[in-house]
C-alpha positions, 0 to 999 in steps of 0.5 A, spaced: 288 708 466 284 702 463 285 697 457 293 696 457 295 703 455 300 704 462 306 700 459 310 700 465 303 699 469 303 692 464 309 691 465 309 691 474 303 685 472 306 681 467 312 680 472 308 678 477 303 674 473 311 671 470 314 670 479 307 667 480 308 662 474 314 660 476 313 659 483 308 655 482 310 650 476 317 648 481 313 647 487 316 654 491 310 654 495 313 659 500 315 665 494 308 664 492 304 665 499 309 670 500 306 674 493 299 675 498 297 680 503 295 677 509 287 678 508 287 675 501 282 672 498 282 665 493 276 664 490 275 659 484 267 658 485 262 652 481 260 653 475 254 651 472 250 651 466 245 656 464 243 660 458 246 666 461 255 667 462 254 670 468 249 668 471 252 661 471 257 662 476 257 661 483 257 667 487 261 669 494 256 665 499 256 659 494 259 652 492 266 653 490 272 649 489 276 654 493 274 658 497 281 661 502 285 666 505 292 665 507 291 661 513 287 655 509 292 656 502 298 655 508 294 648 510 293 647 503 301 647 502 302 644 509 298 638 505 302 638 499 309 638 502 306 631 506 306 625 504 297 625 505 297 629 499 297 622 495 294 625 489 300 629 488 305 622 488 309 623 484 308 630 483 304 633 478 309 637 471 304 643 471 305 649 467 301 656 467 299 661 462 296 667 464 294 673 459 292 680 463 287 682 457 285 689 462 289 693 468 285 698 471 289 702 476 285 706 483 290 708 488 293 702 491 290 698 488 291 694 481 285 690 478 287 686 472 283 680 468 287 675 465 285 669 461 289 663 464 290 656 461 292 651 466 296 644 464 298 639 468 300 633 466 300 627 473 303 619 470 304 617 464 298 618 461 293 624 465 292 630 462 288 635 465 286 643 461 284 649 466 282 654 461 278 660 464 278 668 467 282 670 473 280 677 476 285 679 481 286 686 486 294 686 487 295 692 492 301 696 492 305 696 498 313 698 500 313 698 492 311 692 491 306 688 489 301 684 492 295 678 491 288 681 496 283 678 492 283 672 486 277 669 483 278 664 478 273 662 474 275 655 469 270 655 464 268 647 466 262 645 469 265 639 470 272 639 470 277 634 467 281 630 472 279 627 477 282 632 483 283 638 483 290 638 486 293 646 482 293 653 484 290 658 479 
């Protein structure tokens, strides 16, 4: 299946994305981490300015804002919960807007390409918007979709904020 033709699969993907957005917006990181496969890869590559859009994205062995596994995501979450993440004291207000534009099922895997906007409000005057594309590979385990792989490309070579303290 390609496009958005399978209504049941579309509903499952949208439900997964909604649960993830709620978990991240409410800082329910335990729920968010439970939505991932044990061998998940989570990557936000650095984007450069170039003549070819595809060539502007760094490869898997190049520089990335995030290049994480479940273990390193747990470390990031532990840091967010501690007083060591000083850029998140007080915590940001964050909103996630995710819209799938392509869904393709292959066996137990579901490949989803989505457009996203993440809005972050910090303190009284700082606002950041991260806009881009997410390529997710979800895997069906026991009737439930779990995140197996994410590559999120932010459509900016220079990020708007001082720190990237949100998950994409």
